[in-house]
C-alpha positions as CSV (number, residue, x, y, z in Angstrom):
1,M,23.8,59.3,87.4
2,T,24.6,62.3,89.5
3,G,27.3,65.0,89.4
4,N,27.2,65.5,85.6
5,G,29.9,68.0,84.5
6,D,30.2,70.1,81.4
7,D,32.6,67.6,79.8
8,G,30.1,64.7,79.9
9,D,31.7,63.0,82.9
10,S,29.4,61.8,85.7
11,C,29.8,60.3,89.2
12,S,27.6,58.3,91.5
13,R,28.3,57.2,95.0
14,V,26.2,54.2,96.2
15,Q,26.0,51.7,99.0
16,L,26.0,48.5,97.1
17,A,24.5,45.3,98.5
18,V,27.2,42.6,98.2
19,D,26.5,38.9,98.7
20,Y,28.7,35.9,98.4
21,F,31.6,38.3,98.2
22,Q,30.5,39.7,94.8
23,Y,28.4,42.0,92.7
24,Y,27.9,42.5,88.9
25,V,28.6,45.0,86.1
26,Y,26.9,44.1,82.8
27,D,24.7,45.0,79.8
28,P,21.2,44.2,81.0
29,G,20.1,43.4,77.4
30,A,22.8,40.7,77.1
31,F,23.2,39.3,80.6
32,P,26.2,37.0,80.5
33,E,26.4,33.4,81.5
34,L,28.4,33.6,84.7
35,V,29.0,29.9,85.2
36,G,32.7,29.3,85.3
37,H,33.5,33.0,85.9
38,E,36.0,32.0,88.6
39,K,38.2,30.5,85.9
40,V,39.0,34.0,84.5
41,S,39.4,35.9,87.8
42,D,42.4,38.1,88.4
43,G,41.4,38.6,92.0
44,V,39.4,41.8,91.3
45,I,37.4,41.2,88.1
46,S,36.0,38.0,86.5
47,A,35.1,39.2,83.0
48,L,32.9,37.3,80.6
49,G,32.2,39.3,77.4
50,T,29.1,41.4,78.2
51,G,29.5,41.4,82.0
52,A,31.7,40.9,85.0
53,V,31.7,39.7,88.6
54,I,33.5,42.1,90.9
55,S,35.0,40.7,94.1
56,S,34.5,42.2,97.5
57,G,35.8,41.4,101.0
58,V,32.4,41.1,102.6
59,R,30.1,38.1,102.4
60,C,26.8,39.9,102.9
61,A,26.8,43.7,103.6
62,H,26.9,47.1,101.9
63,V,30.1,48.4,100.4
64,P,30.5,52.1,99.3
65,V,31.2,52.1,95.6
66,E,31.9,55.2,93.5
67,V,31.0,54.8,89.8
68,R,32.5,57.3,87.4
69,V,31.6,57.5,83.7
70,L,34.2,59.4,81.7
71,S,34.0,60.9,78.2
72,H,37.7,59.8,77.7
73,A,40.3,57.4,79.2
74,P,41.6,58.4,82.6
75,A,44.9,60.4,82.4
76,S,46.9,57.9,84.3
77,L,47.0,54.4,85.9
78,P,46.3,54.0,89.6
79,G,49.2,54.5,92.1
80,E,51.6,51.6,92.6
81,D,50.0,50.6,95.9
82,V,46.4,50.4,94.6
83,V,44.8,47.0,93.9
84,A,43.2,47.5,90.5
85,A,42.2,45.7,87.3
86,E,40.8,46.7,83.9
87,C,38.9,44.8,81.1
88,D,36.7,45.5,78.1
89,L,33.0,44.8,78.2
90,E,30.9,44.4,75.1
91,L,27.6,46.4,75.3
92,P,25.3,45.2,72.5
93,T,22.5,47.6,73.8
94,G,24.9,50.4,74.8
95,V,23.7,50.2,78.4
96,V,25.8,49.2,81.4
97,V,24.5,48.6,84.9
98,V,26.2,48.2,88.3
99,N,24.0,45.7,90.1
100,G,24.1,44.8,93.8
101,W,22.1,41.9,95.2
102,D,19.1,44.0,96.0
103,D,18.7,46.0,92.8
104,V,20.4,48.0,90.0
105,A,22.4,50.7,91.7
106,V,23.7,52.6,88.7
107,R,22.7,52.6,85.1
108,H,24.4,54.4,82.2
109,D,23.3,54.5,78.6
110,F,26.1,55.3,76.1
111,G,23.3,55.7,73.4
112,H,24.7,53.1,70.9
113,R,26.2,49.7,70.7
114,T,29.7,50.0,72.0
115,R,32.7,48.5,73.9
116,C,33.2,49.9,77.4
117,R,36.5,49.8,79.3
118,M,36.1,49.2,83.0
119,R,38.7,49.9,85.7
120,V,37.9,48.6,89.2
121,E,40.0,49.9,92.2
122,V,39.6,48.3,95.6
123,F,40.7,49.7,98.9
124,D,40.9,48.0,102.3
125,R,39.3,44.8,101.2
126,D,41.3,42.7,103.7
127,S,39.8,44.7,106.6
128,A,36.2,44.0,105.4
129,T,33.7,42.2,107.7
130,D,30.0,41.9,107.5
131,A,29.7,43.7,110.8
132,G,31.4,46.8,109.5
133,T,33.8,47.5,106.7
134,D,36.5,50.0,105.7
135,E,36.4,48.6,102.2
136,R,35.5,50.9,99.4
137,Q,35.6,50.5,95.6
138,R,35.8,52.7,92.6
139,I,34.6,51.8,89.1
140,T,35.6,53.9,86.2
141,L,33.9,53.4,82.8
142,W,34.7,54.9,79.4
143,E,34.5,54.1,75.7
144,P,38.0,53.2,74.5
145,D,39.5,54.1,71.1
146,R,40.3,50.4,70.5
147,P,40.1,47.0,72.3
148,A,42.7,46.5,74.9
149,P,43.9,43.4,76.8
150,R,43.0,42.8,80.4
151,W,45.3,44.6,82.9
152,R,46.1,44.0,86.6
153,S,48.1,46.2,88.9
154,A,51.2,44.7,90.6
155,A,49.7,45.6,94.0
156,D,47.7,42.9,95.7
157,D,45.8,42.0,98.9
158,E,45.2,38.8,100.7
159,L,41.7,38.4,99.2
160,G,43.0,39.0,95.7
161,R,45.7,36.4,96.0
162,G,43.1,33.8,97.1
163,L,40.8,34.6,94.2
164,T,43.3,34.8,91.4
165,Y,42.9,31.8,89.1
166,R,46.2,30.7,87.6
167,P,45.4,28.4,84.7
168,A,47.7,25.8,83.1
169,P,49.6,27.1,80.1
170,G,47.4,27.7,77.1
171,P,44.2,29.6,76.4
172,V,41.5,29.9,79.0
173,P,38.2,28.7,77.7
174,G,35.7,31.5,77.7
175,A,38.2,34.2,78.5
176,P,37.7,37.5,76.6
């Protein structure tokens, strides 16, 4: 990670290789079974315990992604017009990676088995094309005080509406 501050926060800016409109965030020591991930998608994140599939607007290109690791929860939620989602990830090894299709782009070691809260904010996804994109994403990670339910902003984009799975009433198999 780069940009470490005195408070333990860090930030990396990477060009992440996206393919099939997705990339991954997970514990590399407990890679999740991603079959069926589309059944728990909120249009931004498809979370499955120790990992998640993140949705992009490009089929096969590089997307700028800012990854922030904070020593505490962010002070506020994103603005009302920001497409965003949050979930908890279990990290049995205490390590989380942000992985594009070509390699691990960012790796952070919390130093112990933990639960990680992940917020993903997406910007300009609907303008994304493989030829050139204005899309950008921000991932924020931190250790929460306690487990929390998944959260999704009210703001949406065309891509998110197409990716959101709306199950029949009742529990979703495999959903965290």
